[in-house]
C-alpha positions as CSV (number, residue, x, y, z in Angstrom):
1,M,18.3,112.9,-62.4
2,N,17.7,115.5,-59.8
3,N,20.0,118.4,-59.7
4,I,18.5,120.4,-57.6
5,P,20.9,121.6,-54.6
6,P,20.3,120.4,-51.1
7,S,18.2,122.7,-49.1
8,Q,19.7,125.9,-45.9
9,S,16.6,122.8,-43.5
10,E,19.4,119.9,-45.2
11,T,22.3,121.8,-45.3
12,D,21.9,122.8,-41.7
13,A,20.4,119.3,-40.9
14,R,24.3,117.8,-41.4
15,E,25.9,120.4,-40.2
16,H,29.0,118.3,-38.2
17,R,27.5,115.6,-38.1
18,G,30.4,114.2,-39.1
19,F,32.5,112.1,-42.2
20,V,31.8,108.3,-42.8
21,V,34.3,106.2,-43.5
22,A,33.3,103.0,-46.4
23,G,36.2,100.4,-46.7
24,L,38.4,100.4,-44.1
25,G,42.3,98.7,-45.5
26,K,44.8,100.3,-45.4
27,M,43.0,103.2,-47.2
28,G,40.8,103.5,-45.2
29,I,41.6,103.4,-42.0
30,M,44.7,106.8,-43.0
31,H,41.6,108.4,-43.8
32,A,39.4,107.3,-41.2
33,A,42.8,108.4,-38.5
34,M,43.2,111.8,-40.8
35,L,39.9,113.0,-40.0
36,G,40.5,112.4,-36.4
37,V,42.9,115.9,-36.9
38,V,41.2,117.9,-40.1
39,P,39.7,120.6,-38.2
40,G,36.1,120.1,-38.1
41,G,37.1,116.4,-39.5
42,K,35.1,113.3,-37.3
43,V,34.2,109.9,-37.5
44,A,30.5,109.3,-37.6
45,G,30.4,105.6,-39.1
46,L,32.2,103.1,-40.5
47,V,32.0,100.5,-43.0
48,D,32.9,97.3,-44.3
49,V,30.9,94.0,-46.3
50,D,34.1,92.6,-43.2
51,A,32.7,93.3,-39.5
52,K,35.9,92.1,-38.1
53,L,37.3,95.5,-40.0
54,G,35.0,97.6,-38.5
55,E,35.6,96.6,-35.1
56,H,39.8,96.5,-35.5
57,V,39.2,100.1,-36.1
58,R,37.5,101.0,-33.6
59,S,39.8,99.2,-31.4
60,M,41.8,101.9,-32.8
61,G,39.8,104.8,-30.8
62,V,37.8,105.8,-33.4
63,E,34.6,106.6,-32.0
64,A,32.5,105.9,-34.7
65,P,28.8,103.1,-34.9
66,A,30.9,100.1,-38.2
67,F,28.0,98.7,-40.1
68,I,28.3,96.0,-42.8
69,D,25.6,98.0,-45.3
70,L,26.7,100.8,-46.8
71,E,22.9,101.8,-46.6
72,A,22.8,101.7,-43.4
73,C,24.9,103.5,-42.3
74,L,23.2,106.8,-44.0
75,D,20.7,105.6,-42.8
76,A,21.6,105.8,-38.3
77,V,24.4,108.5,-39.4
78,R,22.9,111.1,-41.8
79,P,26.9,111.8,-42.4
80,E,28.2,114.9,-43.8
81,G,30.0,112.9,-46.7
82,V,31.6,109.7,-47.5
83,W,35.3,108.8,-48.0
84,I,35.1,105.4,-49.8
85,A,37.9,103.8,-49.8
86,T,37.7,100.3,-51.4
87,P,39.6,98.2,-53.5
88,Q,38.3,100.1,-57.3
89,F,35.7,96.9,-58.7
90,A,33.6,98.7,-55.0
91,H,33.6,101.6,-56.0
92,R,30.7,102.0,-58.8
93,P,27.8,100.9,-56.8
94,L,29.1,103.1,-52.6
95,F,29.3,106.0,-55.6
96,E,26.4,105.9,-57.3
97,I,24.4,104.8,-53.0
98,C,25.4,108.0,-51.6
99,L,24.9,110.0,-55.1
100,R,21.3,109.5,-55.4
101,R,20.4,110.4,-52.6
102,R,22.6,113.8,-52.4
103,V,25.3,113.1,-50.3
104,P,28.9,114.7,-51.1
105,V,32.0,112.3,-51.7
106,F,35.4,111.5,-52.2
107,C,36.1,108.4,-53.9
108,E,39.9,107.1,-53.9
109,K,41.8,106.7,-57.5
110,P,41.9,105.6,-59.5
111,L,37.6,106.1,-60.0
112,A,36.3,102.6,-61.2
113,H,38.4,98.6,-62.3
114,A,37.2,100.1,-66.0
115,L,36.5,102.7,-68.5
116,V,32.7,102.1,-68.9
117,D,32.4,102.0,-64.7
118,A,34.4,105.5,-64.6
119,R,32.5,107.1,-67.5
120,A,29.1,106.0,-65.6
121,M,30.5,106.9,-62.3
122,A,30.8,110.7,-64.1
123,A,28.1,111.1,-66.0
124,L,26.4,110.9,-62.6
125,A,28.1,113.1,-61.4
126,A,27.9,115.3,-63.7
127,G,24.3,115.5,-63.6
128,Q,24.9,117.2,-59.8
129,P,27.1,120.0,-59.6
130,A,26.1,121.9,-56.3
131,L,27.4,117.8,-54.7
132,P,31.4,118.0,-53.6
133,V,32.7,115.2,-55.4
134,A,37.1,114.9,-54.8
135,V,38.3,112.0,-56.2
136,G,42.1,111.1,-53.9
137,F,45.0,112.1,-55.8
138,M,47.3,113.5,-53.8
139,L,49.5,115.1,-55.8
140,A,47.1,117.5,-56.2
141,H,48.7,119.3,-53.3
142,N,52.3,119.5,-53.1
143,P,53.1,122.6,-54.0
144,L,55.9,121.1,-56.3
145,F,54.0,120.1,-59.1
146,S,51.4,123.0,-59.1
147,R,54.6,124.7,-59.3
148,A,56.1,122.7,-61.7
149,G,53.2,123.5,-64.4
150,E,52.9,127.4,-63.2
151,L,56.0,127.2,-65.0
152,I,55.0,125.3,-67.9
153,R,52.3,127.2,-67.9
154,G,53.5,130.7,-67.7
155,G,55.3,129.5,-70.9
156,A,59.0,130.2,-68.4
157,L,60.4,127.3,-70.7
158,G,59.6,129.0,-73.4
159,A,57.9,126.2,-76.2
160,I,58.0,122.8,-73.9
161,K,59.7,120.4,-76.9
162,S,59.9,117.3,-74.9
163,F,60.0,115.2,-71.2
164,R,60.3,112.7,-69.4
165,A,58.7,111.0,-66.6
166,S,58.7,107.5,-64.4
167,C,56.8,106.4,-61.0
168,R,59.1,103.8,-59.7
169,L,58.0,101.7,-56.2
170,S,59.5,98.7,-55.3
171,Q,57.3,96.6,-54.3
172,V,56.9,92.8,-56.4
173,F,60.1,90.8,-56.7
174,A,58.0,87.9,-56.8
175,P,54.3,86.6,-57.6
176,M,52.1,88.3,-56.2
177,K,48.6,87.3,-55.0
178,G,45.7,89.5,-53.6
179,W,43.2,91.8,-55.7
180,T,45.0,94.0,-56.3
181,F,46.9,91.7,-59.0
182,T,44.0,90.5,-61.1
183,R,43.7,91.7,-64.2
184,D,39.5,91.5,-63.8
185,K,39.7,94.1,-60.3
186,A,42.1,96.1,-60.3
187,G,42.1,96.6,-63.8
188,G,45.7,96.4,-64.5
189,G,48.5,96.4,-62.9
190,V,50.9,99.0,-61.9
191,L,49.3,101.6,-64.2
192,I,46.6,101.7,-63.5
193,N,46.7,100.9,-59.2
194,S,50.1,103.1,-58.6
195,G,50.9,105.1,-62.2
196,C,47.8,106.6,-62.1
197,H,49.2,109.3,-60.4
198,L,51.9,110.1,-62.8
199,L,49.2,110.8,-65.1
200,F,47.5,112.4,-63.1
201,I,50.9,115.2,-63.5
202,L,51.2,114.6,-66.3
203,L,47.8,115.7,-67.1
204,E,47.7,119.1,-65.2
205,M,51.1,119.7,-66.9
206,F,50.4,118.9,-70.7
207,G,46.6,118.1,-70.8
208,R,44.9,115.5,-73.0
209,P,47.6,113.5,-75.7
210,R,46.7,112.5,-78.5
211,C,47.7,108.4,-78.3
212,F,50.0,106.2,-77.1
213,T,52.9,104.3,-78.2
214,V,52.7,101.4,-75.2
215,R,55.7,98.3,-74.1
216,G,55.9,96.5,-70.6
217,G,54.3,93.6,-69.8
218,G,54.8,91.3,-66.5
219,V,57.6,90.1,-64.7
220,H,56.1,88.5,-62.6
221,N,53.0,88.6,-62.4
222,E,49.7,87.9,-65.7
223,V,49.6,92.2,-65.3
224,E,51.7,94.6,-66.3
225,D,54.9,94.9,-63.1
226,T,56.9,97.1,-65.8
227,L,55.6,99.9,-68.2
228,G,57.2,103.1,-71.0
229,A,55.0,104.5,-73.6
230,L,55.2,107.3,-75.8
231,I,53.4,110.3,-75.4
232,D,52.6,112.2,-78.6
233,Y,50.5,115.5,-78.1
234,P,48.2,117.6,-81.0
235,N,50.6,120.6,-80.6
236,G,53.6,118.4,-81.8
237,L,55.0,118.2,-77.0
238,W,56.1,114.7,-77.1
239,G,57.4,112.9,-74.0
240,V,58.6,109.5,-72.5
241,M,57.4,107.7,-70.0
242,E,57.7,104.3,-67.4
243,V,55.9,102.9,-64.3
244,T,57.1,99.8,-62.5
245,W,56.9,98.3,-58.6
246,S,59.3,96.1,-59.4
247,V,62.6,98.1,-59.2
248,P,64.7,98.3,-55.9
249,G,66.0,102.0,-54.3
250,H,62.3,102.9,-54.6
251,E,60.9,101.7,-51.5
252,T,58.9,104.7,-51.3
253,Q,56.8,105.3,-54.4
254,T,59.1,108.2,-56.5
255,H,57.6,110.7,-58.7
256,D,60.1,112.5,-61.0
257,V,59.3,115.2,-64.8
258,E,62.0,115.9,-67.5
259,V,60.5,118.5,-69.1
260,I,62.5,120.7,-72.0
261,G,61.5,123.8,-73.6
262,T,63.6,126.5,-76.4
263,G,64.3,128.3,-73.1
264,G,65.3,126.2,-70.3
265,T,64.8,123.3,-68.4
266,L,62.6,121.9,-66.3
267,E,62.9,119.1,-63.2
268,V,60.2,118.0,-60.8
269,G,60.2,115.7,-57.5
270,N,58.0,114.1,-54.6
271,Q,60.7,116.8,-52.6
272,W,62.5,119.5,-55.0
273,L,62.0,121.0,-57.8
274,R,64.7,123.2,-60.2
275,V,64.4,125.4,-62.4
276,W,67.4,126.2,-65.6
277,L,66.0,129.3,-68.0
278,A,68.1,130.7,-69.7
279,R,67.2,134.7,-69.8
280,R,65.7,135.7,-66.5
281,T,62.5,136.7,-65.9
282,S,60.1,138.7,-63.8
283,D,59.9,136.7,-60.9
284,L,63.2,134.1,-62.1
285,P,67.0,134.5,-62.9
286,A,68.9,133.0,-65.6
287,G,70.7,129.7,-64.7
288,W,69.4,127.1,-62.2
289,T,66.9,128.2,-58.9
290,Q,65.9,125.0,-56.6
291,W,63.4,124.3,-54.1
292,R,62.4,121.9,-51.2
293,R,58.9,121.5,-51.3
294,A,59.3,123.6,-47.2
295,E,60.1,126.5,-49.5
296,L,57.1,127.0,-51.0
297,E,54.5,126.0,-48.7
298,P,54.7,125.0,-44.9
299,R,53.6,121.6,-43.4
300,A,51.1,120.5,-42.2
301,D,49.6,119.8,-39.5
302,F,49.8,116.4,-39.8
303,S,51.5,113.7,-41.3
304,L,50.9,110.4,-40.6
305,S,53.3,109.6,-43.2
306,P,56.7,111.8,-43.1
307,D,58.5,109.4,-45.5
308,Y,55.8,108.9,-48.5
309,C,53.0,112.3,-49.3
310,G,52.2,112.4,-45.3
311,D,51.5,116.0,-46.0
312,E,49.4,115.5,-49.1
313,F,47.1,112.9,-48.0
314,Y,46.1,115.5,-44.6
315,L,45.6,118.4,-46.8
316,E,43.7,115.7,-50.0
317,D,41.1,115.4,-46.8
318,R,41.2,118.9,-45.7
319,D,40.2,120.1,-48.5
320,F,36.6,117.7,-48.4
321,V,35.8,118.4,-45.2
322,E,36.4,122.4,-46.0
323,A,34.8,121.8,-50.0
324,V,31.6,120.3,-47.9
325,R,31.1,122.9,-45.6
326,K,31.9,125.1,-47.5
327,G,29.4,124.3,-50.6
328,R,32.8,124.8,-53.2
329,P,34.3,122.2,-55.5
330,P,37.0,120.8,-54.2
331,R,41.0,120.1,-56.2
332,V,40.0,117.5,-57.6
333,G,36.7,116.1,-59.3
334,V,35.7,113.5,-61.1
335,A,36.5,115.5,-65.1
336,A,40.4,115.5,-64.0
337,A,40.1,111.3,-62.6
338,L,38.1,110.6,-65.6
339,A,40.8,111.7,-67.8
340,V,43.1,109.7,-65.9
341,Q,40.9,106.7,-66.2
342,E,40.0,107.3,-70.4
343,M,44.6,107.7,-70.3
344,V,44.7,104.8,-68.8
345,D,42.0,102.8,-70.8
346,A,44.7,103.8,-74.2
347,I,47.6,102.9,-72.7
348,Y,46.5,99.0,-71.6
349,R,44.4,99.7,-75.7
350,A,47.8,100.5,-76.6
351,L,49.6,97.4,-74.7
352,E,48.1,94.6,-75.7
353,S,47.5,95.9,-79.5
354,G,51.3,96.8,-79.8
355,A,50.0,99.3,-82.4
356,P,49.7,103.3,-81.1
357,A,46.1,103.6,-79.6
358,P,44.0,107.5,-80.1
359,M,43.5,108.7,-77.3
360,P,39.6,109.2,-77.2
361,A,38.2,113.0,-77.6
362,E,37.1,115.3,-74.4
363,G,33.2,114.4,-74.4
364,E,33.9,110.5,-76.7
365,S,32.3,107.8,-75.2
């Protein structure tokens, strides 16, 4: 694979040509809408194997040509980058087309439906380190989780001893149809489709785990609707994680983490963060300190879904546009996404075997 960065003439040729959105389901439509308001953003092309979906999105006011083939779209549009928002089983071939043609890529989470595909994609991206490649873990752009990670890594809580984490959603209360609920196309159920966001947060806070002990299964479907895991780390840290999309009272997906250290505790969710410290630090007093999201960062310029991570979706799209224009790495790259995929794979191995499953060492294939 040629890893020579684009020449200045290539960069100039792409300047302000706009971006392609491939996959026009819910997430593709959201990214297309977001690009219309991101500074410098512009939809230059739409791609979906269903031609009717392209026309549907155009009818919403997105003034861009529609295609059923990504290669044909790239030939016609020569975009600055591509958003891949198809189901995860279709990520790899589109990802490979873009990287083969040295086109920057934003790939929705998870990286793929299977670890073998995720590793192949990560290896391909590693061969072109100058090419911006982002993955859609939008909670990376929530300042509450970022601040929580800084406090943990900075030692404000002392030595971290344990944590509890949950991802909950009220979505599945009966047998469901569609690719999302099939193991061969989705890769699993609630963990890979929803819980991967929680795994990303835990990876950022605590690093790579050592092994998983898991229980769970389908309540209404062949894939798991609920899952619990005991997570062990090399330094003796342990935590308990629960993911479910079959719990009442969570119409929008919630992520909560409680961390216990020798010098304090921390609780963080999508909209709030609070910390209790036994002793004051240079930044915080002893006792409780609490923040709401807006106190740590001003609201984003635009929010398509104010009740669920609307700011984060906008910020991740803005981040990718800026990464492409400035030639810098995006906030979430392929290496982190591959680590999440390796966590998912280990958890499923533990679930299927009923025995603890190790996390592969970094770089192990």
